[in-house]
C-alpha positions in Angstrom: -9.8 -21.8 -49.7 -6.2 -23.0 -49.5 -4.0 -22.0 -46.5 -0.5 -21.1 -47.5 2.4 -21.2 -45.1 2.5 -17.4 -44.0 -1.2 -17.4 -43.3 -1.0 -20.7 -41.3 1.9 -19.3 -39.3 0.0 -16.1 -38.6 -3.0 -18.0 -37.4 -0.8 -20.1 -35.1 0.9 -17.0 -33.7 -2.5 -15.3 -33.0 -3.7 -18.5 -31.4 -0.7 -18.7 -29.1 -1.0 -15.0 -28.3 -4.6 -15.4 -27.4 -3.8 -18.4 -25.1 -1.1 -16.4 -23.4 -3.5 -13.5 -22.8 -6.1 -15.9 -21.5 -3.6 -17.5 -19.1 -2.5 -14.0 -17.9 -6.1 -13.0 -17.2 -6.8 -16.3 -15.3 -3.7 -15.9 -13.2 -4.5 -12.3 -12.3 -8.0 -13.1 -11.2 -6.8 -15.8 -8.9 -5.3 -13.3 -6.5 -5.6 -14.4 -2.9 -6.1 -11.5 -0.4 -4.5 -11.8 3.1 -7.0 -12.7 5.8 -4.9 -11.6 8.7 -5.9 -8.0 9.5 -5.4 -8.2 13.3 -2.6 -5.6 13.3 -4.9 -2.9 11.8 -6.2 -0.6 14.4 -9.6 0.8 13.4 -10.4 3.4 16.1 -7.4 4.9 17.8 -6.9 8.0 20.0 -3.5 8.6 18.3 -5.2 8.6 14.9 -7.6 11.3 16.0 -4.8 13.4 17.4 -2.8 13.1 14.2 -5.9 14.1 12.1 -6.1 17.3 14.2 -2.4 18.0 14.0 -2.1 17.4 10.3 -3.7 20.8 9.5 -1.5 22.8 11.9 0.8 25.5 10.5 4.5 25.0 11.4 4.3 27.9 13.9 1.4 26.2 15.7 3.1 22.9 15.6 6.2 24.3 17.3 4.2 25.2 20.4 1.7 22.3 20.4 3.3 19.6 22.7 0.4 17.2 22.2 0.9 17.2 18.4 4.7 16.7 18.8 4.1 13.8 21.2 1.5 12.3 18.8 3.8 12.5 15.8 6.7 11.0 17.9 4.4 8.1 19.0 3.4 7.6 15.3 7.0 7.4 14.2 7.9 5.0 17.0 5.0 2.8 16.1 5.7 2.9 12.4 9.4 2.1 12.8 8.8 -0.2 15.7 11.2 1.7 17.9 11.6 1.8 21.6 10.3 5.1 23.2 13.0 7.7 23.6 13.9 8.9 27.1 13.1 12.6 27.9 15.8 15.1 27.3 17.5 13.5 24.2 16.5 16.3 21.8 
């Protein structure tokens, strides 16, 4: 079985493609996960309040001061903002 030039080039191309795919798989499996999870809060009173407030209707939310305060605290914590003083609304 004699190998002609187009067949040889095709085999080389498939070989290089296979090596590239293998290198990609190896690189993707070497992912290092971060070990610092100290900033994650597992059990939080604010989280419980937000879970309760998530299902409120807009009318109920307008009169529920605890939910409004919980969402404001969540926004401040998310955006790393200083707490607003009262009466700035």
